[in-house]
N, C-alpha and C positions, 0 to 999 in steps of 0.2 A: 682150718683156718688158710686162708690166702696164702699160697706162696711167697716168702719173700718179707711177708710184717716181722716187725720187730718188736717184741715180746719186751714190756719195761718192768712189770710185775706182776704178781697175781690178786685179784680183789674176790678173795674166796676160794671157787673154784674156776672164775673166768679170768684170762688173762687179758689184762689190759697193752694194748700197743701204743707206739707213739704215732700211727696211723688215726685210732682210735680217738686217741688225744688231741689229735691237731682238728679232727672232723668237730670235736667237743667244742673248741674253740672258735672255731666257724660258725658253728650255730648260735653261740653266744653272742658274737659279734656283730650276727644278724636279727637277732634278737632286739639288741641294742638299737640298731638300725632303724629296725621296724617301728619300737615306739617312738623314735623321734619322727619317723614319715609319719606317722599316723596322724602324731599332731601335727604336724606341717602343713599335711592333709584337710585338717580341721576336720576329722573323725571324731567319734564320740569317745569317750575317755577310756573307756574298759575295752576298744575292739580290738587294740594291739594285745593284751593279755588272751583274751580267746581267740583271736587268728594264733598265738603262739602254743596255746595249751592245746589248739586242735589239729594246729598245721605239725607238730613236732611226732605225734604217733602216728596219725594218718600217712606224712610224709614217707617215715620210715619204715613201715609197713607196706604200705603201695611199692617203694623202692625195692622191698625184697620181695613181691609177690612176684612183681613184674621180671627182677633178675631170675628167679626160678622159672617161670614160665619161658621165658628165653632157654632156660640150659633143662629142661623138662627130661628130655632124655640121661643126660648126667644124673639127676638125682632120682631116675626111675631107677639105675644102676646101683646108686650109694645108697638107696631106701630114702621115702618121702619122709622119716624122722630127722635126717640129715636137715630139710627143708627150715626148720623152726629152730633150727641150732645156729641163731643171727648172729653170735659173738663168734662165729668161724667166716664170718664177712660175705660178701656177695651182695651189693646193692647196686639199681639202674638209676642213673640221673632221671631219666622221663618218667620213670616210675615215681619218684617224689615229687617230682612237678605235678602228676595227676594227683598225689594223695593231698598237695597243699590247695589244687584246686576245690577237692574235695573240702577240704577244711574251709574253704573262702564260701563257699558255696552256705554250707554250716553256720558260719558265722554272718553269710548275711541277713538270714532266717531268725538268727538269736537276736543279732543288734537291730534288725529292720531296718539294715543301711542296703547300697545299692551294690550288686555284686561287681558293677564296673570298676566302683571307687573305690573297693577294698582290693582288686586286681591291682589296681593304679599305685596302689599303698603298699603291697606286697612284691613287685616287681625290681624295687630300688636292692632291700635286702636280699632279696632273691639273687640279683646279678653279685653282691657280694660273697656271698656263702657260695656260690658257683666257683668263682675266682679262688676264694681260699681252700676249697676242697681239691682244686684243680691243684692247686701249688702241694696240697697233702700226700697227693697221687704219686710227689717222688721220693716220701718216706717207705714206699712198698713195692716200689720197681713198675707200678705201672706210669702209662702214659709216653710211653717211647716209641721212637719212631723208627726209620732204617738205621743201619751201621754208617757208621760218620769216617770215611778212609782219609780224608784229607786231613792230616796234622795240624793245618794250620784251622779247623774249624773246630777240635776237638777242644773245648774249652765250655763252660759253665757260665752263664746260665742260656748257651746255644746246646749244649749236649750235656749229657752224664754218663759216667764211666760206672760199670758192671763191678761184679766182684771177681772178673775174668781179665780185666781191665781192657773192657771193649766200651768204644766210646758210640752210642746211640742219641739222634736227635731228642731232645727234651720238648715233645707235644706238648707234655703238660704244663710248660712255661707259657707256651703260643697260647692256649688255650686260657692259662689264667691272664694272663694281659688282655686278652678278648674281653672276658668278662667285665675285666677291672675298667675296661676303657666303657663299655656300653653303663656301667654305675655312674660313669663320671657324665655321660652322656645325660641319661636321668636326672642327675641328681644338679645340673646347671642352670635349667629354667621349669617354670610350671608350664603344663601344659593342657588342655581340655580334657574330660573327661574321656578315658579309655585311650588315650594318646599314649600314654605312658606304657601301656602293654602292648601295643602294637608295635612301637618302637622297640620294645624288649624282643617279643618275638620275630620282628623284620632282622633286628642284627642279630641274636643268638642262632637262630635258624640258618640264615645266611651263613655266617661264621663256621658252623658246625657242620657244612655241607662240606668245606674243605679240609676241615683240620679235622675232624673224625678220618677222614680217608687215610690223612699221613700215618697213623696209630699203626704200631705190629707187636701190640702188647695181649695183653688176653681178653679184648673188645666183643663186646655181645654179637653175634649173628644168629640170623635164621637163613639155613641153608647156606647160602654164598654173600647175603644183605649182611651189610651192616645194619644194625638194628639204631643205633642214634643217628646214623645219615638218613633211614627211612623213615623214621620216625619226626625228625627234624621238616624232609620236603613234606610227611603230611602234614605236620599241623602247620606250616608257613601256606601250603596249599590252602586248608583249610580257613585261614583268617583271608586270604585272598577271594576266597568264593563268598565269603561274609561281606568283604567289603564291594564286591560285584553287585552281589545281590542290593546293597545299602544303595549302590551307584545308580542300579536300573530302575529305583522307586521314586529317586529325586536327581534323576542325570541333567535336569534342564537348571539343576543349581550348582553344577558344577564344569570345568573348563573339559573337563576332558571328554576327548571325542570318541566313538563307537567303535570306528577304524582303529584307535590308540589302543584301545580297550582288547582288540580281536588280534592286534599285531603283539601285544604284550602278552596275550595267555598262547600264541602258536609259539614264539620267540623262547619263552619260558619251557612248555613241554620239550620241544627240542632241545632246548639245551639241556634238561633233565637226563634225555637220553643219549646226549653225547657225553655228559658225566660216567654215565652206567657203562657207555662204550670204552671210557678211558679207564672206569675201575677193572675192567676186565685189561685192559692193556697193561698196565702195570705189571701184571703178573704173566700176561699169555704174550705180550707179543714181543718179537725180538728185533723188530724193525723201530722201532718208536724208544728212545730212550725214557727211563723212568723221571728224570729231570722234566724232559720233553711232556711229559703226560700230564704230570704236577701243575707244571706250565698253563698249559692247555685248560686241564681242570680250572685253575685260580681263575684264567679269562673268563670261561663257561660260568661261573658261580657270581664273578662280579656283575656279569652280564644278566645272570638269574634275577638278584639283586634289585638291578634298577629296572627291570621288570615288574618283579613284588610291588617295590615301591611306588611306583607310577600306579598302580592297582590299587594300592593299600592306604595311598596316601593321596587323593585328590584333590586339585585345590578349586578349591569354590569361587565361585564367577565373584567379580566387583560388582556390589550393588550399589547405583549411585542414586 
């Protein structure tokens, strides 16, 4: 079991933690919103039930597999029998996203409905679940940042105190707020098919590029690369490539010019490289203060978001 988890009681031989109960509550809330959103989107009556039945097991399974693969050397030392003990904790957000996507593909086949429409229905409850799960991280000591030395800033929800009365930035609160903001953006108005999914991916991945860098907990990494950051930039880039292909096929119908597209891609790639350099500078550079590194990174991420938005959401030509 992950260190720091608060065990409330035993269910047979399985320990039940406050964190686990919080996750169950988050999933229950997500299911309720899923049923409501499927009805609001005009999907078939049994769609939400099928999506839920498929998403829960596939999401949990893929989240666990993703986590184990990221820490394969650790499980190699402990023995791979430990990997199947899912009650010991250890799940990865992007693995859960993959599992839900697989569930949507299956649901699309079973219910004979568009995968794009199903994805649009799923991202709203998905944003809510992510936000609630981020809040739950505070129950097991995860989602924290660097030490807060300024006493004026040592208060919740800006920071949290550990058992040694040390204060650390509450990054899990910032990530929860970001997810809730995305939820509100998605719920405000109806969009064309596929737009909700693109808005979710654009906002979530862009926020993750900065917020995941602030973590100083047991975050997943491949060698020196933060897994959530790497996955976020790959997913965002993938959606940009898809949008680029779509634009190339119909660019006469859009206001977006070729020079603008090229500039956006060049700037996007350069800023991604700058973020990598700043990530190294946080730990390795004595010349550049940490606050300056993160300030510059925030500017780079904001500009990356602008570039990706320009490519992913090209405006159509006004037809008279």
